[in-house]
Structures are given as C-alpha cells and as structure tokens.
N, C-alpha and C positions, 0 to 999 in steps of 0.2 A: 344938720348931718352929725350922726354919732361919730365919736372918736374911737376907733377901732386900734387896739395896739398891733403895730408889726410883729411878725413872727420869724425868727431866724433858726433854721435847722443847722446844727454843727455835727459834722461827720469826720470823724478820723479814729483811727485805730490806736491811736496813741492818747491815753487818757490826760495826760500832763497838757498836750496842744489843745484838746478839748475843753479843758479846764481854763486855760489861758484865754481862749478865744472868747468862752462864755462869761469870764470877767470882764474882758473888753467890752463886750456886747451889753453887759449889764448896767454899765455907767448911764444908759440912757433908756427911755420907756420903750424897752422891747420885752417881747416873751421869748424864751428861748427853749430849745429842746435839744437833747444829745444823743447821738447814736455813735455805736462804736464799730459798725460794719455795715456793708451794703444792705442787706436785708433787712434790718432795723430801720435804716434811713428810708427805704422804700414804704414800710408800714407806716413810719410815722409822717412821710409826706402825705398819705391819704388821711390820717387822723388829726394831726397837728395843722395842716394844711398851712405849711410855711411861706413867706414872701420871697425869702432868699434860703438858699441852701448853701452854705459853706462847707467845701468837699474835697477831702483828700482822694488821691487817685489809687495808690498802692494800699489796698485793704486785703486781707483773706476773704475768699469767696468771691460775691461780685464786686468787682472793682467800681471806683469812682466814676470812669468813662461809661461803662455799663448802667450805673445808676442814673447817669444825666440822660442817655439814650431813654431808657424807660419812662423817666419823668416827661421828658419831650414827645413820648409817644402818644400822649392824650391832650386833646386840646383843651381841655379843662385847666390844663396845668400851663398854660401859657402865660399866666403871671409871676409864675415862680422865677426868679433869676438865679441862676448858678454861678457862685464864684468857686473856680478850683484853687486849691492852696495845696500844694504838693512838692515832693523833691524831685520828681520828674519835670526837668528844665531844658530838654532840648527843644529845637525849633519843631521837630516831628511831633513831640508830645505836646506843645502848646497848639499846635495846628489840630491835633485829634481831639483835644479839649475843646475847642472852638466848634470843630464839626459834629461833635456829638451835644451841643447845645450850650456850651459854656459862654456867659457873658464876659466873664473876666479870669484872666489865668495868672495866679501869683505864686512864686517859688519860695520854698524854705530854704533858710531861715527866711522869714518874713519879717517886714516892718510893720509893727502893730498901728501905727499912724497911718501908713497907707492904707491897711486894710480897713481900717477906721473910714478913712475919707471915701473910699471906693464904695463901701456899704452905705454910707451916708447919701452920695451921688445917687445910687441905685434907689434909696427909699424917698429922695427929693424928686427923682424923675416920677416915681410912682404917685407921688402925692400930687404932683401936678397934673399928670393923666388923669388922676381921679377927680380933681376939682374941675377939669375941662370937660368930662363928661359929666357930672352932675349939673354943671351950668348949661350945657347944650341940652338935657333932658328937661330941665326946669324952663329954660327959654322956649320950649315948642309948645305950640297952642293945644 
C-alpha cells in the first residue's frame, strides 16, 4: 500500500490565522492548501481533495456554515472531516456548526496544542479505518 500524504485545507479571511495554522500543520508530513474565502475553499475542495478542512465561520461572501453544507451535499466528500475554528462561540453557533456537518468546533483564540491534537486524532482515525478496509478487502477470497 503506497503512502499518500494527508491533505489539509485551511480557510480563514484573516491571512495571519491561515499562516499560523499552516505553520503548525507543516511540522508533520502533510500537504496544505490555503483559501481566504468560502468561494475559493469550495473550488479547492474539488481540486485539492483535502482530508480535513479547518474552516472559519465568519467570512465575506459564503460563510463557513454554507461551505460545510456544500461539502456535505455530495456523498463523495464523506471522507472530509470539518474543523470549525471561529470567534463565534455561543452554544447556538456550535450547534449550527455540528448541524451543518462539522466534526469539531473550536473557538478563537484557540490553543495550538489542542488544534494539533484534534487534527492528529482525526488523521489517526482515518488511518485506522483505511487499514481495516484494506485488510478486509485483502482477506476476501
């Protein structure tokens, strides 16, 4: 089985946040792409095919909730995990994040170590499921 790099798409309208998260993600063997608005994010989801999207909610144009809904519209995107990273931190906002397809909802200012751990957990679960799938396919007659 060939080793394919995990891909993470970072989406935020604040360039400093995008660069900080990108720096954090580059510390491991990942491929990253960056988008600064929802429209660009949706184009990159199609072309880059990320495993994880780290997504701000409040952006001009298409907001993060709409981006998540659009990603979840297509069954081919089931493998994509969505991590909301946003200043919108009310319980209502969090519930909306989960209802639109988010897997994790973190608020800004965020703890870099927590984001790192959560992303690691999502990638570990993905790898475990992939290994189980390949094992079951190989063991079939």
